C-alpha positions in Angstrom: 97.2 98.0 145.6 93.5 97.5 145.0 93.7 101.5 143.6 97.1 101.2 142.2 96.3 98.5 140.1 92.8 99.7 138.8 94.7 102.8 137.9 97.8 101.2 135.6 95.1 98.5 134.3 92.8 101.9 133.0 96.4 103.7 131.8 97.1 100.4 130.2 93.5 99.8 128.7 92.4 103.1 127.7 95.7 104.9 126.6 98.3 102.1 125.1 95.7 99.2 124.2 92.4 100.4 123.1 94.4 103.2 120.7 96.3 101.3 119.0 93.4 97.9 118.4 91.9 101.2 117.0 94.4 102.7 115.3 95.5 99.4 113.8 92.0 97.5 112.9 89.5 100.4 112.5 91.1 103.0 110.7 94.3 101.2 109.1 96.8 103.7 109.9 100.1 103.3 111.6 99.4 103.5 115.7 103.1 105.6 116.1 101.2 108.3 114.3 98.6 108.5 117.2 101.0 107.9 119.8 103.4 110.8 118.2 101.2 113.1 118.7 100.1 111.9 121.8 103.3 112.9 123.1 103.3 116.4 122.0 100.5 117.3 122.9 101.9 115.8 126.5 104.4 118.0 126.3 102.6 121.2 125.1 100.2 121.0 128.6 103.0 120.3 130.3 104.9 123.6 129.0 102.0 125.2 129.2 101.4 124.5 133.1 104.4 125.8 133.7 104.0 129.2 131.8 100.9 129.6 133.5 102.4 128.5 137.0 105.6 131.1 136.2 102.6 133.7 135.5 100.5 133.1 138.4 103.0 134.2 141.3 103.1 137.6 139.7 99.6 138.0 141.2 100.4 138.7 144.6 97.2 139.6 145.6 95.1 137.0 147.7 92.3 135.3 149.3 89.0 135.3 146.4 90.7 138.1 144.1 93.5 136.5 143.6 92.0 133.2 143.0 89.8 134.7 140.2 92.6 136.7 138.7 94.8 133.6 138.8 92.1 131.2 137.5 91.6 133.9 134.5 95.2 133.9 133.9 95.3 129.6 133.9 91.9 130.1 131.9 93.6 132.5 129.1 96.8 131.6 128.7 96.5 128.2 128.7 93.3 128.7 126.0 95.6 130.9 123.7 99.2 129.0 123.8 96.8 125.7 122.6 95.0 127.8 119.8 98.4 129.8 119.0 100.3 126.1 118.6 97.6 124.1 117.3 95.6 126.0 115.2 96.8 125.4 111.7 96.1 121.5 112.5 93.6 119.5 110.3 91.3 118.9 113.6 91.4 122.4 114.4 90.7 123.2 111.5 87.5 121.0 111.3 86.2 122.6 114.1 86.7 126.0 113.3 84.9 125.2 110.1 82.3 123.5 111.8 81.8 126.9 114.1 81.8 128.9 111.0 78.5 126.6 109.6 76.8 126.8 112.8 77.2 130.9 113.1 76.6 130.8 109.0 73.3 128.7 109.8 72.1 131.0 112.7 72.2 133.6 110.5 70.5 132.3 107.9 67.3 131.2 109.7 67.5 134.5 111.2 67.7 134.3 115.2 68.0 137.4 116.9 70.7 137.6 120.1 69.5 138.2 123.1 
């Protein structure tokens, strides 16, 4: 009972109340936009997981080699799908811009790669 109550209270606090308060009182923006994006990303995670799960059935190797292959497939497919679907979003462009700046600064300073 205590575990269920803790889980429910954390979900309600972190996933519903906190975004509501932050978006409404700090950012002064409608919270509905946040929940729409959150819901779309949740659907994307489910679809991505289903695709990766189906692809893992194509690997017939068992043991540690099969495990390593499955981990590689999950990692590559999962990240490629997320990159392809969120590439043109504002947060993704921000991350790519920061990475370009970091790489550019590193080249200007003259760090040598090992």
